[in-house]
C-alpha positions as YAML, in Angstrom:
chain: A
units: angstrom
residues:
- id: 1
  name: MET
  ca: [10.29, 10.08, -0.55]
- id: 2
  name: ALA
  ca: [7.65, 7.68, -1.23]
- id: 3
  name: PHE
  ca: [6.78, 4.19, -1.48]
- id: 4
  name: VAL
  ca: [4.55, 1.27, -3.28]
- id: 5
  name: TYR
  ca: [4.10, -1.79, -1.20]
- id: 6
  name: VAL
  ca: [2.70, -5.02, -1.24]
- id: 7
  name: LEU
  ca: [1.40, -6.95, 1.51]
- id: 8
  name: ARG
  ca: [0.17, -10.85, 1.49]
- id: 9
  name: SER
  ca: [-1.92, -12.38, 3.89]
- id: 10
  name: LEU
  ca: [-0.68, -14.94, 6.12]
- id: 11
  name: LYS
  ca: [-4.45, -15.67, 6.92]
- id: 12
  name: ASN
  ca: [-5.89, -16.08, 3.51]
- id: 13
  name: ASN
  ca: [-2.66, -15.35, 1.03]
- id: 14
  name: LYS
  ca: [-5.10, -11.95, -0.01]
- id: 15
  name: ARG
  ca: [-2.39, -9.48, -1.61]
- id: 16
  name: TYR
  ca: [-2.84, -5.65, -0.59]
- id: 17
  name: VAL
  ca: [-1.06, -2.70, -2.79]
- id: 18
  name: GLY
  ca: [-0.89, 0.54, -1.09]
- id: 19
  name: PHE
  ca: [1.18, 3.96, -1.30]
- id: 20
  name: THR
  ca: [2.63, 5.60, 1.51]
- id: 21
  name: GLU
  ca: [5.22, 8.01, 2.52]
- id: 22
  name: LYS
  ca: [6.16, 6.92, 5.67]
- id: 23
  name: SER
  ca: [8.39, 3.61, 5.55]
- id: 24
  name: PRO
  ca: [7.19, 0.20, 4.22]
- id: 25
  name: GLU
  ca: [7.82, -1.40, 7.39]
- id: 26
  name: LYS
  ca: [5.86, 1.18, 9.40]
- id: 27
  name: LYS
  ca: [2.89, 0.74, 7.23]
- id: 28
  name: LEU
  ca: [3.53, -3.41, 7.85]
- id: 29
  name: ALA
  ca: [2.89, -2.56, 11.16]
- id: 30
  name: GLU
  ca: [0.06, -0.37, 11.15]
- id: 31
  name: HIS
  ca: [-1.52, -3.14, 9.10]
- id: 32
  name: ASN
  ca: [-0.97, -6.08, 11.42]
- id: 33
  name: SER
  ca: [-2.20, -3.70, 14.33]
- id: 34
  name: GLY
  ca: [-5.50, -3.54, 12.37]
- id: 35
  name: ALA
  ca: [-5.51, 0.17, 10.95]
- id: 36
  name: THR
  ca: [-8.44, -0.37, 8.77]
- id: 37
  name: ARG
  ca: [-10.96, -3.10, 8.83]
- id: 38
  name: TRP
  ca: [-9.99, -4.90, 5.90]
- id: 39
  name: THR
  ca: [-6.38, -5.52, 7.05]
- id: 40
  name: ARG
  ca: [-7.87, -6.16, 10.29]
- id: 41
  name: HIS
  ca: [-10.17, -9.09, 9.26]
- id: 42
  name: ASN
  ca: [-7.15, -10.30, 6.60]
- id: 43
  name: GLY
  ca: [-4.09, -10.08, 9.18]
- id: 44
  name: PRO
  ca: [-1.52, -10.79, 9.80]
- id: 45
  name: PHE
  ca: [0.74, -9.58, 6.96]
- id: 46
  name: VAL
  ca: [4.06, -10.11, 5.17]
- id: 47
  name: LEU
  ca: [5.99, -7.44, 3.21]
- id: 48
  name: PRO
  ca: [7.08, -9.28, 0.24]
- id: 49
  name: ARG
  ca: [7.89, -6.35, -2.32]
- id: 50
  name: ALA
  ca: [8.18, -2.49, -1.82]
- id: 51
  name: GLU
  ca: [9.58, 0.03, -4.67]
- id: 52
  name: GLN
  ca: [10.81, 3.42, -3.71]
- id: 53
  name: PHE
  ca: [9.91, 6.60, -5.75]
- id: 54
  name: SER
  ca: [11.58, 9.85, -5.64]
- id: 55
  name: GLU
  ca: [8.03, 11.34, -6.82]
- id: 56
  name: SER
  ca: [4.67, 10.66, -5.09]
- id: 57
  name: THR
  ca: [2.96, 11.20, -8.70]
- id: 58
  name: GLU
  ca: [5.25, 8.09, -10.00]
- id: 59
  name: ALA
  ca: [4.45, 6.06, -6.88]
- id: 60
  name: ARG
  ca: [0.79, 6.60, -7.70]
- id: 61
  name: LYS
  ca: [1.27, 5.77, -11.03]
- id: 62
  name: ARG
  ca: [2.59, 2.42, -9.94]
- id: 63
  name: GLU
  ca: [0.00, 1.59, -7.08]
- id: 64
  name: ARG
  ca: [-2.63, 2.39, -9.97]
- id: 65
  name: PHE
  ca: [-0.98, -0.06, -12.46]
- id: 66
  name: LEU
  ca: [-0.22, -2.82, -9.77]
- id: 67
  name: LYS
  ca: [-4.08, -2.53, -8.86]
- id: 68
  name: SER
  ca: [-5.07, -3.15, -12.64]
- id: 69
  name: GLY
  ca: [-5.29, -6.22, -14.46]
- id: 70
  name: LYS
  ca: [-2.09, -6.41, -16.05]
- id: 71
  name: GLY
  ca: [-0.22, -5.19, -12.88]
- id: 72
  name: ARG
  ca: [-2.29, -8.15, -11.09]
- id: 73
  name: GLN
  ca: [-1.32, -10.19, -13.66]
- id: 74
  name: TRP
  ca: [2.35, -9.10, -13.28]
- id: 75
  name: LEU
  ca: [2.32, -9.61, -9.59]
- id: 76
  name: ASP
  ca: [1.00, -12.87, -9.60]
- id: 77
  name: GLN
  ca: [3.80, -13.95, -11.68]
- id: 78
  name: ILE
  ca: [6.82, -12.57, -9.79]
- id: 79
  name: MET
  ca: [5.25, -13.54, -6.54]
- id: 80
  name: LEU
  ca: [5.44, -17.18, -7.79]
- id: 81
  name: THR
  ca: [9.00, -17.06, -8.23]
...
């Protein structure tokens, strides 16, 4: 099982898109505890979106799309609704 997740910073409203084979809630907790330098300086975060995939290759493709220009535009649209 693989997941693509989107975090939104409560500090500055920035977005973080990631891939994991752990649960998205567990990754949220890791990021909120300062797991990486970027998340340490931009947290705390909420988890507005997570997508589940049976294959990690599918999840990686989706993550790549969400980090692309079209994917960012799509996220901007759905995050407003």
